[in-house]
C-alpha positions in Angstrom: 138.6 144.4 59.6 137.2 146.3 62.0 134.1 147.3 60.4 134.1 143.3 58.8 134.6 141.6 62.5 132.5 142.8 65.3 134.3 141.5 67.8 137.0 143.8 67.2 134.5 146.6 67.7 133.2 145.6 70.8 133.1 146.8 74.2 132.1 145.4 77.4 129.7 147.7 79.6 128.3 146.7 82.9 125.5 147.4 84.9 123.0 146.2 87.6 122.5 143.3 85.4 126.1 142.5 84.9 128.9 142.5 82.0 127.4 142.7 78.2 128.8 143.3 75.0 128.1 146.5 73.3 129.1 146.4 69.5 130.3 149.9 68.0 129.6 151.7 64.7 131.3 150.1 62.0 132.7 153.0 61.0 134.7 154.0 64.2 138.2 153.0 63.4 140.8 151.0 65.3 143.0 153.3 67.5 146.0 153.7 65.3 149.5 155.0 66.2 152.3 156.1 64.2 154.2 156.2 62.3 156.8 156.2 65.0 160.1 157.5 63.5 162.6 155.1 65.1 165.9 153.1 64.7 166.5 149.1 64.8 168.4 149.5 68.6 164.8 151.2 70.0 162.1 149.4 68.0 162.5 146.2 70.8 161.7 148.4 73.3 158.8 150.2 72.0 157.3 147.1 70.8 157.2 145.7 74.1 155.7 149.0 75.8 152.8 149.1 73.1 152.3 145.1 73.8 151.9 145.8 77.4 148.9 147.8 76.9 146.4 147.3 79.3 143.1 147.8 77.7 139.5 149.4 79.6 137.1 146.7 78.0 134.2 148.6 79.1 135.3 151.7 77.0 137.8 150.6 74.5 138.0 148.6 71.6 140.2 145.1 72.0 142.3 146.4 69.1 145.2 148.9 68.7 147.7 149.2 65.8 151.1 150.5 65.7 153.2 151.8 63.2 156.9 152.0 63.2 159.1 153.5 60.9 162.8 152.4 61.1 163.8 153.6 57.5 161.8 155.3 54.5 161.2 151.8 52.9 160.8 149.6 56.2 158.3 149.6 58.8 156.7 147.7 61.5 153.0 146.7 61.8 152.3 146.1 65.6 148.8 144.9 66.3 147.6 144.2 69.8 144.4 142.6 71.0 142.9 141.5 73.6 142.6 137.6 74.2 138.9 138.6 75.1 138.3 139.2 71.5 140.6 137.0 69.5 142.5 133.7 69.7 145.7 132.3 67.9 143.0 130.6 65.3 142.0 134.5 64.2 145.2 135.1 62.8 144.6 133.3 59.8 141.1 135.5 58.6 142.8 138.5 60.3 145.6 138.7 57.9 143.6 137.0 54.7 141.6 140.3 55.5 144.2 142.3 55.8 146.3 141.6 52.9 142.9 142.0 50.7 142.2 145.3 52.4 145.7 146.6 51.8 145.0 145.2 48.1 142.2 147.2 47.6 143.3 150.2 48.7 146.7 149.7 46.8 144.8 149.5 43.6 142.7 152.5 44.4 139.4 151.4 45.5 137.6 150.5 48.4 138.1 146.9 50.1 134.8 144.4 48.8 135.3 141.5 51.0 132.2 139.2 50.5 130.1 139.3 54.1 130.6 136.9 56.4 127.9 133.8 56.9 127.5 134.8 60.8 128.8 137.2 63.5 130.3 136.7 66.8 127.1 137.7 68.6 125.6 135.2 66.5 127.6 132.5 67.8 127.3 133.1 71.1 123.4 132.8 70.7 123.7 129.9 68.8 126.0 128.3 71.6 123.8 128.8 74.2 120.6 127.4 72.6 122.9 124.7 71.8 123.8 124.0 75.1 120.5 124.7 76.7 120.1 125.6 80.4 121.8 123.6 83.1 119.2 123.7 85.2 117.5 121.3 82.8 118.4 117.8 83.0 118.5 116.8 79.4 120.0 119.5 78.7 123.6 119.1 76.6 125.2 121.8 78.9 123.9 119.7 82.1 125.3 116.1 80.6 129.1 118.3 80.3 128.7 119.7 83.8 127.9 116.4 85.0 130.6 114.8 83.0 133.1 117.2 84.2 131.9 116.9 88.1 132.8 113.5 87.8 135.9 113.4 86.1 137.5 116.2 88.0 136.6 114.9 91.4 139.1 114.8 93.8 141.6 116.3 91.4 144.5 118.0 93.2 144.3 121.4 93.6 147.9 122.4 93.1 150.8 120.4 91.8 153.9 119.8 93.5 156.8 121.4 90.9 160.4 121.0 91.1 160.5 124.9 91.5 163.5 126.9 92.7 161.4 129.0 95.0 158.3 128.8 97.4 155.0 130.3 95.7 154.6 133.5 96.5 151.3 134.7 98.1 150.6 137.2 95.2 152.3 136.4 91.6 153.7 138.9 89.8 152.9 137.2 86.2 156.2 137.5 85.0 157.5 134.8 82.4 160.5 133.9 80.3 160.7 131.0 77.7 163.4 128.6 76.5 163.5 127.0 73.2 162.5 123.4 73.0 163.3 120.9 69.9 162.5 117.2 69.3 164.5 115.7 66.2 162.9 114.4 63.4 163.5 110.9 64.5 161.9 110.7 67.8 159.2 113.0 66.3 158.6 110.1 63.4 158.1 107.3 66.6 155.9 109.8 68.1 153.6 109.6 64.8 153.8 105.9 64.4 153.2 105.3 67.9 150.2 107.1 68.1 148.6 105.2 64.9 149.6 101.8 66.7 147.5 102.8 69.6 144.9 104.7 67.9 145.9 108.1 69.4 147.0 111.5 68.2 150.6 112.6 68.2 149.5 115.3 71.1 148.4 112.1 73.0 151.8 110.7 73.2 153.1 114.2 74.2 150.6 114.5 76.7 151.4 110.8 78.4 155.2 111.7 78.4 154.7 114.9 79.9 152.3 113.6 82.6 154.6 110.8 83.4 157.7 113.2 83.8 155.9 115.6 85.8 155.0 112.1 88.2 158.9 111.1 87.9 159.8 114.6 89.2 157.5 114.6 92.1 154.4 115.8 91.2 152.7 112.7 92.3 150.2 110.4 90.5 147.2 112.5 89.7 148.4 115.2 87.1 145.6 117.6 85.9 147.2 119.7 82.5 145.5 122.3 81.2 145.1 122.4 77.1 143.3 124.6 74.5 141.0 123.3 71.9 139.9 125.5 69.1 136.1 125.5 69.6 135.5 126.4 65.9 132.8 123.3 65.7 131.3 124.8 62.2 132.7 125.5 59.1 130.8 129.0 59.0 133.0 130.1 61.8 136.3 129.3 59.9 136.5 132.8 58.7 135.8 135.0 62.0 138.0 136.6 64.0 136.5 136.1 67.6 137.7 134.3 70.7 136.3 130.6 70.2 138.9 128.4 72.3 138.2 126.9 75.7 140.3 125.0 77.8 140.3 121.4 79.0 141.6 119.9 82.0 143.3 116.8 81.0 143.3 114.5 84.4 146.3 111.5 84.0 146.4 108.7 86.5 149.9 107.9 86.3 149.3 105.3 89.6 150.5 101.7 89.5 153.9 102.1 87.9 152.4 101.6 84.1 154.5 100.7 81.0 154.6 104.0 78.4 152.2 102.2 76.5 149.7 101.3 79.2 149.6 104.9 80.1 149.1 106.3 76.9 146.3 104.1 76.6 144.7 105.7 79.5 145.7 109.0 78.3 143.7 108.4 75.2 140.6 107.5 76.8 141.0 110.7 79.1 141.4 112.9 76.1 138.9 111.2 74.0 136.1 111.9 77.0 137.5 115.6 77.4 136.9 116.3 73.4 133.4 114.7 73.7 132.6 117.4 76.7 134.6 120.1 75.4 131.8 123.0 75.5 131.9 124.1 78.8 133.6 127.0 79.2 136.4 126.8 81.6 135.2 130.3 83.7 132.2 128.2 84.6 133.8 124.9 85.3 135.7 126.6 87.6 132.5 128.4 89.1 131.3 124.9 89.5 134.1 123.0 90.9 134.8 126.0 93.2 138.3 124.8 94.1 139.9 126.8 97.1 140.5 130.0 95.7 144.1 131.5 95.8 145.6 134.2 94.0 148.8 132.6 94.2 148.1 129.6 91.6 145.8 129.1 88.6 142.5 127.0 89.5 142.3 123.1 88.5 145.8 123.1 86.7 149.0 124.9 86.6 150.7 123.4 83.8 149.7 123.6 80.3 150.3 121.7 76.8 149.9 123.1 73.5 150.1 121.0 70.5 149.5 122.4 66.8 149.5 120.6 63.8 151.8 121.6 60.8 148.9 122.7 58.8 147.8 124.8 62.0 150.8 126.2 62.5 151.1 127.2 58.7 147.9 128.6 58.4 148.3 130.6 62.0 151.8 131.9 61.2 151.6 132.8 57.2 152.7 136.6 57.1 149.9 138.1 54.9 150.8 138.8 51.3 150.7 142.8 50.8 151.5 144.0 47.3 154.4 145.7 46.6 155.9 144.7 49.9 158.1 142.1 51.5 157.2 141.1 54.6 157.9 139.2 57.5 157.2 138.4 61.1 159.0 139.6 64.1 158.9 137.7 67.5 158.7 140.2 70.8 159.6 137.3 73.3 157.8 136.2 76.3 157.3 138.7 79.4 154.5 137.2 81.1 153.1 133.2 82.3 149.7 132.6 82.6 150.7 129.4 84.1 153.4 127.8 86.1 154.5 126.0 82.9 153.6 126.0 79.6 155.1 123.4 76.7 154.3 124.8 73.7 154.9 122.6 70.3 154.1 122.5 66.9 154.9 120.1 63.8 157.0 120.6 61.5 157.2 118.6 58.1 159.5 117.9 55.5 159.0 118.1 51.7 157.7 114.4 51.5 155.0 115.2 54.2 157.2 113.3 56.7 157.7 114.3 60.5 160.5 116.7 60.3 160.7 117.6 64.2 158.9 119.3 67.3 159.7 122.8 67.5 158.6 125.3 70.3 159.0 126.6 74.0 158.4 125.9 77.5 157.2 129.3 79.0 157.8 129.2 82.7 156.7 131.9 85.5 159.9 133.6 86.7 158.0 134.1 90.3 159.1 129.9 90.6 161.9 129.0 88.2 165.0 130.0 87.0 166.4 129.9 83.8 168.9 127.2 84.0 165.7 124.9 85.9 163.6 125.7 83.1 166.1 124.7 80.4 167.3 121.6 82.3 163.5 120.7 82.7 163.1 120.8 78.6 166.3 118.7 78.4 165.0 116.1 80.4 161.3 116.3 78.6 163.3 115.7 75.2 165.0 113.0 76.8 162.3 111.3 78.4 160.1 111.7 75.4 162.8 109.8 73.3 163.2 107.0 75.5 159.5 106.4 76.1 158.6 106.4 72.6 161.3 103.9 71.6 160.6 101.7 74.6 156.7 101.8 75.3 156.9 98.5 76.8 158.8 100.0 79.7 157.7 101.1 83.1 157.7 104.7 83.9 159.8 104.1 86.9 162.6 102.4 84.6 163.0 105.3 81.9 166.0 107.3 82.9 165.2 111.2 83.2 169.0 111.7 84.3 170.7 114.3 82.2 174.5 113.9 81.0 176.8 114.2 84.2 174.3 113.7 86.4 174.7 110.1 87.1 178.5 110.8 87.9 177.6 113.1 90.4 175.1 110.8 92.1 177.8 107.8 91.7 180.7 109.7 92.4 181.1 113.2 93.9 177.5 112.6 95.6 178.1 109.5 96.9 179.9 108.3 100.0 182.7 106.6 99.5 182.5 104.8 102.7 179.1 102.6 102.9 179.0 103.5 106.3 177.4 100.9 109.0 174.6 99.7 107.4 174.7 97.4 104.3 173.3 98.3 101.0 169.7 96.8 101.3 168.6 94.1 98.8 166.2 94.5 96.5 162.4 95.1 97.8 163.6 96.0 101.0 161.5 97.8 103.7 162.5 99.7 107.1 161.1 96.6 109.0 163.6 94.9 107.2 166.1 96.9 108.2 165.3 97.7 111.4 165.0 93.6 112.5 168.4 92.8 110.7 169.5 95.2 113.5 167.8 94.1 116.2 169.7 90.6 115.4 172.9 92.2 115.8 172.4 94.1 118.6 169.3 93.0 120.6 170.5 94.3 124.0 171.7 97.4 123.3 169.2 100.2 124.2 167.0 101.7 121.3 164.9 104.1 123.3 165.7 106.1 126.3 163.2 108.4 128.2 163.8 109.8 131.4 164.1 107.0 133.3 162.5 104.5 131.2 165.0 102.5 128.4 163.5 100.2 125.7 166.5 97.5 124.1 166.1 96.9 120.6 164.5 93.1 121.3 162.0 94.6 123.9 161.0 97.3 121.1 161.0 94.8 118.2 158.6 92.4 120.6 156.3 95.3 121.3 156.3 96.7 117.7 155.6 93.1 116.5 152.7 92.9 118.9 150.6 95.9 117.6 151.6 95.4 114.0 149.8 92.1 114.1 146.6 94.0 116.1 146.7 96.4 113.4 146.9 93.6 110.6 143.9 91.9 112.5 141.7 95.1 112.4 142.3 95.8 108.5 145.5 98.0 108.3 147.6 97.1 105.6 149.5 97.8 102.1 148.3 101.0 100.5 146.1 101.8 104.0 147.3 104.7 106.1 146.9 104.8 109.9 147.0 108.0 111.9 149.2 108.1 114.9 148.5 110.8 117.8 150.8 110.0 120.3 152.9 112.2 122.4 157.0 111.9 122.2 158.0 108.7 123.7 158.3 104.5 123.3 154.9 104.4 122.6 155.0 106.6 119.5 158.5 104.9 118.2 156.7 101.9 118.9 153.7 102.5 116.7 155.7 104.1 114.0 157.6 100.9 113.4 154.6 98.8 114.1 152.5 100.6 111.2 155.3 99.9 108.8 155.4 96.2 109.7 152.0 95.7 109.1 152.4 97.1 105.7 150.0 100.0 106.3 151.7 104.2 105.9 151.7 106.3 109.1 150.2 109.7 109.2 151.8 111.6 112.0 149.5 114.5 113.8 150.9 116.7 116.0 149.0 116.8 119.4 149.8 120.7 119.6 147.6 121.3 115.9 144.2 122.7 116.0 141.4 120.5 115.8 140.2 121.4 112.6 143.8 121.2 110.8 143.7 117.8 112.4 140.1 117.2 111.4 141.1 118.2 107.8 144.3 115.8 107.6 142.1 112.8 108.9 139.5 113.8 106.0 142.2 113.9 103.3 144.2 110.9 104.3 141.2 108.6 105.5 142.8 106.2 107.8 141.7 102.9 108.6 142.7 102.9 112.4 143.8 106.0 114.3 146.3 105.4 117.4 146.2 107.4 120.5 146.3 107.6 124.5 144.1 108.8 127.1 145.9 112.2 127.0 145.7 112.7 123.5 142.4 111.2 122.4 140.6 114.6 123.8 142.5 116.3 120.3 140.2 113.9 118.0 137.4 115.4 116.4 134.1 113.5 116.3 133.7 110.8 113.6 137.6 110.9 113.6 137.0 107.0 112.4 138.0 103.7 114.4 140.4 104.7 117.2 142.6 102.4 119.1 143.5 103.5 122.8 147.0 101.8 123.3 146.6 102.5 127.0 143.1 101.0 127.2 142.5 97.9 129.6 141.1 95.9 126.5 143.9 96.9 123.9 146.6 96.2 126.5 144.9 92.4 127.1 145.0 92.2 123.2 148.3 92.9 122.7 149.5 90.6 125.4 147.7 87.9 124.1 149.5 88.4 120.4 152.8 86.7 119.2 155.6 88.7 119.7 157.7 87.0 116.6 158.8 89.2 113.6 155.2 90.0 111.4 155.4 88.5 108.3 153.2 88.6 105.0 151.2 85.7 106.4 150.2 88.3 108.8 149.0 90.9 106.6 145.7 91.0 104.1 148.3 91.8 101.2 152.6 91.2 100.8 154.5 94.3 101.6 156.5 95.7 98.9 159.2 98.0 98.7 157.2 100.5 96.4 154.4 100.6 99.6 153.8 104.0 101.1 155.8 104.2 104.2 154.1 107.6 105.7 152.3 110.6 104.6 153.5 114.0 105.9 151.5 117.0 105.3 152.7 120.5 104.5 152.9 123.5 106.9 149.8 125.5 104.1 151.4 128.6 104.2 150.3 128.7 100.8 146.7 127.1 101.2 145.4 124.0 102.8 148.1 121.7 104.0 148.9 118.8 101.5 150.0 115.1 102.3 153.1 114.0 100.7 153.0 110.2 100.1 156.6 108.8 100.9 157.6 105.5 99.6 159.1 102.6 101.4 162.1 102.5 98.8 162.9 106.1 99.0 162.6 105.9 102.8 165.2 103.4 103.5 167.7 105.0 100.6 167.6 107.9 102.5 168.3 106.5 106.1 171.1 104.4 104.3 172.6 107.3 103.1 171.6 109.3 106.4 173.5 106.7 108.3 176.6 107.0 106.3 176.9 110.6 106.5 175.5 111.2 110.3 177.9 108.4 112.2 176.3 110.3 115.3 173.3 108.1 114.3 175.2 104.8 115.6 175.7 106.4 119.1 172.7 108.8 120.9 170.0 111.0 118.5 168.1 113.4 120.3 163.9 113.4 119.5 163.1 116.9 120.1 160.5 117.6 117.6 157.0 116.6 116.2 156.8 113.2 113.9 154.6 115.4 112.0 157.3 117.4 110.1 159.7 115.1 108.1 162.6 116.9 110.1 161.9 113.8 112.9 162.4 111.5 110.2 166.4 111.4 110.2 166.4 110.9 114.4 163.7 108.8 114.5 164.5 105.8 112.2 168.5 106.1 111.4 169.1 105.4 114.7 167.3 102.1 114.5 169.0 100.9 111.4 172.5 101.7 113.0 172.6 100.7 116.3 171.8 103.8 118.2 169.9 105.2 120.8 167.0 107.9 120.3 166.7 109.9 123.5 163.4 111.7 123.8 163.9 115.4 125.0 161.8 116.8 127.7 161.5 120.6 126.6 160.3 121.5 129.8 163.1 120.3 131.7 165.7 119.6 129.3 168.5 119.3 131.6 167.2 116.1 132.5 168.7 114.7 129.2 172.0 116.4 129.6 173.9 113.2 130.2 172.7 111.6 127.1 175.3 113.6 125.4 173.5 113.6 121.9 175.5 112.6 118.9 172.7 113.5 116.3 170.8 116.6 116.4 168.8 117.7 113.8 167.0 121.0 113.6 166.1 124.2 111.1 166.7 127.6 111.6 163.6 128.4 113.8 165.0 125.9 116.6 168.4 128.6 117.0 167.2 129.4 120.5 167.0 125.5 121.4 170.8 125.8 120.7 171.8 128.0 123.6 170.5 125.1 125.7 172.4 122.2 123.7 175.7 124.6 124.1 174.4 124.1 127.8 175.7 120.7 127.8 179.0 120.8 126.4 178.2 118.5 123.7 181.8 117.4 121.9 181.5 117.0 118.2 177.9 116.2 117.8 176.8 115.8 114.1 174.8 119.2 113.7 172.2 118.8 110.9 170.7 122.5 110.2 167.8 121.9 107.7 167.1 124.8 105.6 163.2 124.0 104.5 162.2 126.2 107.2 
């Protein structure tokens, strides 16, 4: 076998020109260990130790053979190969050649396998010649580079996955797997739907996985990695070597499409990717040049592998060795290349009909517990089942709750007393709940900042005027407006006004470094930036259109506007509950800060729940943190729908706020020192909310 396949006797030396292949002589055998005598109990450990061998690719052939004897007539042969020399599709020719060579030796003669039409080095030279030079505009490689540059422009560097733990700075690459099984009737519906949409079963599964990740919080721009065989010529079918390439399939799930509409998007994306499948993934990474991080795989972190029944049979067939009964033995997964890998294989009934999909979910144990992975597999199966049964349903309508979860949400986890805020009607937004509270308590203080006090009616009037100004200057639904203001009534007015205009606010911390503010502005691309004289100097050059609220011209413009409630007639487009409410940025502790979009419907669901849970919101709530952290959302907005008063803390002289006796205070463990100050106020029975996210 080693003599027949050059890739199995190739090492990769390196000199001043870089790494290059060195094909060793054909008479040099692969390293063979054994037979090692052992028993059934000890065999798994020995197999795992042998399989974990670390190859020295510059001096050691990429194949090792181990033979273990557990009885005089029972042996286990383990072939350990480095991925640089082989791929999954190489298993068929490898086992076929092994069977032919064994049959010849068993018969007392030398193997006489027919010569291969090409060697792996021939393939490498042919591929280079076919693709051409990327520096030449008319070359195939140049065209494929241009396609991928366009297809992945602006693609997210990291997916937000429902992990149990933060991503470590340096991954261990330890992994595990849980089984995955899709019943025959769902498999059959996958095949039918694929035929109906002129797609493939893989595309149906791809669409379901992308949609599920979106529903689990990964966003609406979902890159998924997937392997392609790369054997584009019949002459390569019997060759052992690494031909597989990895494609990045970027899926747009935005706009809450139906599953059928999403499948059409996936089909177009996948077909275009297949037409440009020759660009090596490692070269794509070099060209895209994403922000490098040891913590994550570049360009994608979730992979989807899908084998047809024919491919699986060819790959998994055990060799037929003369005089022996041969079977396979699984070692299991102990490593993880990616955060998540969904690996599915078709099975077929005797009549050729769909008999189900089977496979595994491989997961990184750095990020996920086994229970989480098991629930993810179950959720994927339920989502796929629901999607193929009703492809006309919008993605948000497809139920992803597992048995028992709905009863928790509606029972044990729900508040029996609805609290001071009525359940919002469908399509409601935060401004609707705020305006309802204004109508109930117009003269009640809404904000207190030292000696200043603003009533609900005054706050609403100010916010309406500013909302009309923002709308007149181009801010509306799907837009963002950056807010760089100190804590105070002006900040709260601005955050309410942006939402009244239909836009989403992007809160900026006045204490942040200039380069981070510049990154957030460049990433969010706000249509306007709200600031005042004291904070304007923090803005980087080219920050975009700036509205300085304390500028005489701005004050005059606001004074001339109507203070009545802002309506759709004032906006350039109607506002909706699925519009973004705000974009808050992560800390950036594992890389560059990333913007998280929170929709209006999510915000009000949280606020109604908070108002019911934290009754102190109907009293006084202390605002002591920066609006750039989502910690402050509870104390910024819950009081405004519950009739409470927001007290702005003066952290330099906190004793000034002591008489306010706050009824609601939200802190994280990093604020523990701040609790010394709170204790000095002798606060009676306040709602103290301690978050664990920091």
